[in-house]
Legacy VTK file of the C-alpha trace (Angstrom):
# vtk DataFile Version 3.0
C-alpha trace
ASCII
DATASET POLYDATA
POINTS 355 float
-25.789 -20.965 20.053
-27.981 -19.461 17.346
-31.033 -21.525 16.457
-33.942 -20.363 14.353
-37.358 -20.741 15.909
-39.663 -23.324 14.363
-43.087 -21.852 13.659
-45.003 -25.130 13.618
-44.294 -28.793 14.319
-45.877 -31.282 11.963
-45.973 -34.963 11.204
-44.792 -36.412 7.911
-48.373 -36.810 6.779
-49.379 -33.242 7.659
-46.286 -31.470 6.350
-48.110 -30.122 3.323
-50.768 -28.470 5.434
-48.103 -26.600 7.361
-46.036 -25.601 4.353
-48.588 -24.932 1.686
-46.670 -27.090 -0.772
-48.831 -29.234 -3.026
-48.260 -32.949 -2.572
-48.089 -34.868 -5.823
-47.197 -38.275 -7.133
-44.383 -39.996 -5.323
-43.669 -42.070 -8.391
-42.450 -39.166 -10.467
-38.787 -38.335 -10.690
-38.180 -34.656 -10.015
-41.930 -34.106 -10.358
-44.469 -32.849 -7.850
-43.376 -33.635 -4.318
-44.319 -33.438 -0.675
-43.098 -30.557 1.432
-39.464 -30.314 2.536
-40.823 -30.258 6.085
-40.036 -33.785 7.189
-41.085 -33.756 10.826
-38.746 -30.849 11.339
-41.038 -27.936 11.876
-42.233 -25.233 9.579
-41.442 -25.350 5.897
-42.194 -21.639 5.640
-38.611 -20.492 5.265
-36.917 -18.533 2.486
-33.346 -18.872 1.265
-31.182 -16.028 0.026
-28.652 -16.686 -2.699
-25.219 -17.443 -1.275
-22.347 -15.150 -2.287
-19.874 -16.492 -4.870
-16.878 -18.369 -3.512
-14.169 -20.701 -4.716
-15.923 -23.991 -5.399
-18.910 -25.155 -7.425
-22.463 -25.643 -6.254
-24.605 -28.642 -7.108
-26.648 -28.554 -10.291
-29.798 -28.987 -8.171
-30.656 -27.738 -4.720
-31.397 -30.761 -2.535
-32.577 -31.421 0.996
-32.894 -34.728 2.866
-30.258 -36.040 0.471
-27.520 -38.640 0.778
-23.823 -38.045 0.130
-20.637 -40.027 -0.308
-16.915 -39.261 -0.493
-15.210 -41.606 -2.959
-11.625 -42.908 -2.642
-10.687 -40.882 -5.751
-11.750 -37.629 -4.065
-15.064 -37.191 -5.864
-18.110 -36.165 -3.849
-21.461 -37.611 -4.884
-24.976 -36.724 -3.782
-27.976 -39.006 -4.150
-31.725 -38.446 -4.388
-33.462 -36.021 -2.003
-36.036 -33.271 -2.390
-35.481 -30.714 -5.152
-37.561 -27.740 -6.262
-39.102 -30.060 -8.878
-39.964 -32.822 -6.430
-38.724 -36.161 -5.135
-35.561 -37.058 -7.021
-33.834 -40.235 -8.154
-30.919 -38.296 -9.620
-27.259 -38.446 -8.705
-24.493 -35.926 -9.362
-20.770 -35.867 -8.712
-18.284 -33.140 -7.853
-14.776 -33.351 -9.293
-12.440 -31.189 -7.167
-9.804 -31.182 -9.933
-12.143 -29.357 -12.311
-14.408 -27.618 -9.780
-17.449 -28.974 -11.625
-20.607 -30.810 -10.578
-22.099 -33.068 -13.269
-25.228 -35.186 -13.419
-24.740 -38.940 -13.342
-26.849 -42.046 -13.845
-30.111 -41.849 -11.918
-31.230 -44.539 -9.506
-34.426 -46.438 -10.272
-36.365 -45.131 -7.268
-36.985 -41.515 -6.173
-36.649 -41.091 -2.399
-35.624 -38.807 0.439
-34.931 -39.182 4.151
-32.819 -42.219 3.255
-29.406 -43.444 4.405
-26.236 -43.829 2.375
-23.155 -45.909 3.157
-19.941 -46.467 1.204
-17.957 -49.702 1.224
-14.170 -50.053 1.006
-14.323 -50.278 -2.806
-16.269 -47.027 -3.112
-19.641 -48.628 -3.888
-22.491 -46.550 -2.444
-25.615 -48.098 -0.926
-28.801 -45.983 -0.907
-31.154 -47.380 1.702
-34.785 -46.922 2.701
-36.325 -43.465 3.032
-39.706 -42.355 1.697
-41.214 -41.205 -1.577
-44.387 -39.601 -0.235
-43.348 -38.132 3.117
-45.194 -40.673 5.227
-44.643 -44.246 4.026
-41.203 -45.795 4.645
-39.727 -47.808 1.791
-37.630 -50.968 2.032
-35.800 -50.750 -1.281
-31.994 -50.645 -1.473
-29.814 -49.807 -4.472
-26.048 -49.854 -4.926
-24.131 -47.462 -7.173
-20.807 -48.713 -8.563
-18.439 -45.905 -9.608
-16.243 -48.391 -11.477
-19.070 -49.367 -13.838
-21.151 -46.189 -13.450
-24.231 -48.331 -12.907
-26.879 -49.206 -10.327
-27.799 -52.605 -8.916
-30.953 -53.363 -6.968
-30.124 -55.026 -3.640
-32.358 -57.219 -1.483
-34.936 -55.097 0.357
-34.554 -54.134 3.983
-36.452 -56.646 6.132
-38.095 -53.637 7.805
-38.999 -50.566 5.750
-37.675 -47.432 7.465
-37.129 -43.726 6.875
-34.763 -41.457 8.779
-32.457 -44.384 9.495
-28.663 -44.330 9.662
-26.175 -46.714 8.048
-22.462 -47.484 7.921
-20.146 -50.309 6.975
-18.344 -51.979 9.844
-14.756 -53.247 9.816
-16.241 -56.694 9.115
-17.388 -55.412 5.678
-21.034 -55.764 6.714
-23.598 -52.989 6.193
-25.326 -51.932 9.422
-28.681 -50.130 9.160
-29.769 -48.605 12.450
-32.939 -47.014 13.818
-35.427 -45.122 11.696
-39.179 -44.656 11.605
-41.270 -47.692 10.704
-44.631 -47.926 8.989
-46.777 -47.248 12.043
-44.950 -43.972 12.683
-43.016 -45.248 15.683
-39.250 -44.666 15.999
-37.390 -47.962 16.044
-34.263 -49.431 17.609
-33.898 -51.999 14.832
-30.457 -53.034 13.603
-30.442 -55.032 10.378
-27.177 -56.146 8.788
-26.506 -56.883 5.126
-23.724 -59.126 3.853
-22.612 -58.198 0.315
-20.938 -61.615 0.115
-24.034 -63.718 0.815
-26.524 -61.053 -0.311
-28.632 -61.682 2.777
-29.917 -59.691 5.753
-29.680 -60.635 9.423
-30.637 -58.999 12.697
-28.180 -57.668 15.275
-28.666 -56.422 18.839
-31.181 -53.576 18.933
-30.038 -50.065 19.784
-30.880 -49.207 23.417
-32.811 -46.048 22.456
-35.445 -46.000 19.720
-35.139 -42.968 17.431
-35.010 -41.711 13.873
-33.408 -38.866 11.889
-30.168 -39.804 13.659
-26.635 -40.057 12.238
-24.352 -43.096 12.192
-20.573 -42.831 11.786
-17.711 -45.316 12.009
-14.633 -44.199 13.937
-11.058 -45.353 13.414
-11.284 -48.321 15.797
-14.300 -49.635 13.891
-17.026 -48.848 16.422
-20.269 -47.335 15.156
-21.614 -44.210 16.849
-25.390 -43.617 16.783
-25.792 -39.900 17.408
-28.819 -37.745 18.206
-32.174 -38.126 16.485
-35.729 -37.593 17.627
-38.576 -39.460 19.278
-42.194 -40.145 18.352
-45.073 -38.117 16.952
-46.792 -35.731 17.234
-44.386 -33.277 18.880
-40.749 -33.953 17.955
-38.224 -33.906 20.775
-34.559 -33.573 19.774
-32.259 -36.097 21.455
-28.682 -35.740 22.679
-28.162 -39.456 23.281
-25.107 -41.194 21.801
-24.793 -44.972 21.800
-21.838 -47.004 20.546
-21.994 -50.392 18.834
-19.019 -52.756 18.914
-19.389 -54.911 15.808
-16.849 -57.465 17.048
-18.831 -58.114 20.244
-22.315 -57.325 18.993
-22.959 -55.103 22.007
-24.032 -51.528 22.706
-22.634 -49.090 25.276
-23.618 -45.566 26.256
-21.474 -42.844 24.704
-20.945 -39.173 25.601
-24.098 -37.110 25.014
-24.158 -34.232 22.544
-23.894 -30.739 23.986
-26.905 -29.745 21.863
-29.728 -32.179 21.140
-30.460 -32.309 17.403
-32.000 -34.276 14.552
-31.904 -34.166 10.727
-28.281 -32.999 11.036
-25.014 -33.969 9.366
-22.206 -35.996 10.924
-18.893 -37.222 9.600
-15.447 -38.244 10.837
-12.644 -35.805 10.059
-9.056 -36.467 9.051
-8.206 -35.747 12.698
-10.381 -38.747 13.727
-12.890 -36.490 15.468
-16.637 -36.779 14.864
-18.206 -33.516 13.619
-21.948 -32.954 14.171
-23.271 -29.978 12.195
-26.564 -28.104 12.062
-29.912 -29.848 12.208
-33.025 -29.083 14.221
-32.823 -28.489 17.962
-34.985 -27.253 20.798
-35.259 -23.788 19.235
-35.421 -24.702 15.556
-32.839 -24.751 12.785
-29.275 -24.755 14.131
-25.932 -23.365 13.040
-24.177 -25.057 15.983
-21.328 -27.483 15.376
-19.566 -29.703 17.892
-16.866 -32.338 17.626
-16.100 -35.460 19.642
-12.725 -36.937 20.423
-13.624 -40.650 20.706
-10.511 -41.290 22.779
-11.253 -38.762 25.527
-15.027 -38.983 25.136
-15.389 -35.197 25.171
-17.528 -33.042 22.884
-16.080 -29.604 22.132
-17.673 -26.540 20.550
-16.625 -25.751 16.988
-17.169 -22.368 15.268
-20.762 -22.160 14.053
-21.722 -22.548 10.415
-22.261 -19.292 8.462
-26.008 -20.044 8.487
-28.426 -22.392 10.208
-29.276 -25.438 8.104
-31.132 -28.721 8.518
-31.937 -31.728 6.267
-28.268 -31.699 5.223
-25.598 -34.262 4.396
-21.993 -34.130 5.573
-18.816 -35.807 4.308
-15.054 -35.420 4.596
-13.623 -33.583 1.600
-10.438 -34.713 -0.176
-8.524 -31.737 1.244
-9.470 -32.541 4.846
-12.302 -30.021 5.145
-15.678 -30.989 6.598
-18.309 -30.467 3.897
-21.982 -29.726 4.596
-24.110 -30.205 1.492
-27.546 -28.918 0.566
-30.404 -28.819 3.050
-32.503 -25.737 3.745
-32.348 -22.710 5.997
-34.776 -20.157 7.481
-36.905 -18.703 8.920
-39.306 -16.758 6.715
-42.921 -16.823 5.620
-42.282 -18.749 2.414
-41.321 -22.336 1.660
-37.544 -22.933 1.746
-36.037 -23.970 -1.546
-33.498 -26.760 -1.175
-29.979 -25.374 -1.322
-27.378 -26.251 -4.009
-24.468 -24.847 -2.007
-21.840 -26.486 0.151
-20.353 -25.152 3.347
-16.788 -26.136 4.224
-15.057 -26.144 7.613
-11.274 -26.295 7.822
-10.234 -27.829 11.174
-6.712 -26.453 10.691
-7.824 -22.826 10.572
-11.202 -23.212 12.353
-12.822 -21.264 9.519
-15.977 -21.828 7.480
-16.494 -20.866 3.849
-19.478 -21.018 1.505
-18.810 -22.825 -1.740
-20.916 -21.932 -4.759
-20.643 -22.124 -8.494
LINES 1 356
355 0 1 2 3 4 5 6 7 8 9 10 11 12 13 14 15 16 17 18 19 20 21 22 23 24 25 26 27 28 29 30 31 32 33 34 35 36 37 38 39 40 41 42 43 44 45 46 47 48 49 50 51 52 53 54 55 56 57 58 59 60 61 62 63 64 65 66 67 68 69 70 71 72 73 74 75 76 77 78 79 80 81 82 83 84 85 86 87 88 89 90 91 92 93 94 95 96 97 98 99 100 101 102 103 104 105 106 107 108 109 110 111 112 113 114 115 116 117 118 119 120 121 122 123 124 125 126 127 128 129 130 131 132 133 134 135 136 137 138 139 140 141 142 143 144 145 146 147 148 149 150 151 152 153 154 155 156 157 158 159 160 161 162 163 164 165 166 167 168 169 170 171 172 173 174 175 176 177 178 179 180 181 182 183 184 185 186 187 188 189 190 191 192 193 194 195 196 197 198 199 200 201 202 203 204 205 206 207 208 209 210 211 212 213 214 215 216 217 218 219 220 221 222 223 224 225 226 227 228 229 230 231 232 233 234 235 236 237 238 239 240 241 242 243 244 245 246 247 248 249 250 251 252 253 254 255 256 257 258 259 260 261 262 263 264 265 266 267 268 269 270 271 272 273 274 275 276 277 278 279 280 281 282 283 284 285 286 287 288 289 290 291 292 293 294 295 296 297 298 299 300 301 302 303 304 305 306 307 308 309 310 311 312 313 314 315 316 317 318 319 320 321 322 323 324 325 326 327 328 329 330 331 332 333 334 335 336 337 338 339 340 341 342 343 344 345 346 347 348 349 350 351 352 353 354
């Protein structure tokens, strides 16, 4: 395990003081922004340029972004922190042309949000923050078929660092997150696209935020990792499993390495892959995978570099993609990364994908 030591631990509100980044207006799109340090430790980290490889990098470096893999193979990224500030922009990667291109921006800039994709490929962008401390309740849906955004009914409870996924019942489950008073929550709120209404479901047993939510083949939702309350963040290894058909939670197999602000996705082999994030010692390059059938986490070859504030999706060729984020450590603020890392479960090899 190679983790990079965090030099200071800060709250959302005090991130700027730690990083030295000037906090500006949250209302601007790609304008002045709060620090990339979102309760994850020191923002004083530099990033070296990645070496050229076979696939394209994003047009903008982004951290605390959202990502989606569309049925047609396109990869899209949404919002996040860029070098210019808090972003409302979206861009898409076309694997047939090896090109990222900017798309239609959402109406609201945000980061630390959740994204979830329905069976038709529509992407929901949920919650987050625009100023690094105040959770937002707004929800927007991007439709690839019309290349347009629709504003959805607000979350009943504004949250940042929440997780979300669609269940087999076609309902959108939003889980955990940090609420307005700074306390991690166990809230589960469920949206019905058919009725356009929200309802509550059974709360998660463990309150936390900056966790990851994934849906496995049998339809259960796994709530993985995360962190607890201010002021000193404690990474969590807890995994809890929600059965949408029964409306009940059970305890799942704990992570080998506690982590938060990491990426998680389900591979073509039906295993859950948890990559990077922030652990006990700082930024992590560690990766582990879970076989939901046996309930066993196994070590996976580490990423080429330690990253946190990332997104992760399954690529159209079966590789696990890790997008954006930041790495460190150094004595300067980490620019958000435009590059993707790709893990091939067939060869157990990582590659760095740049323009």
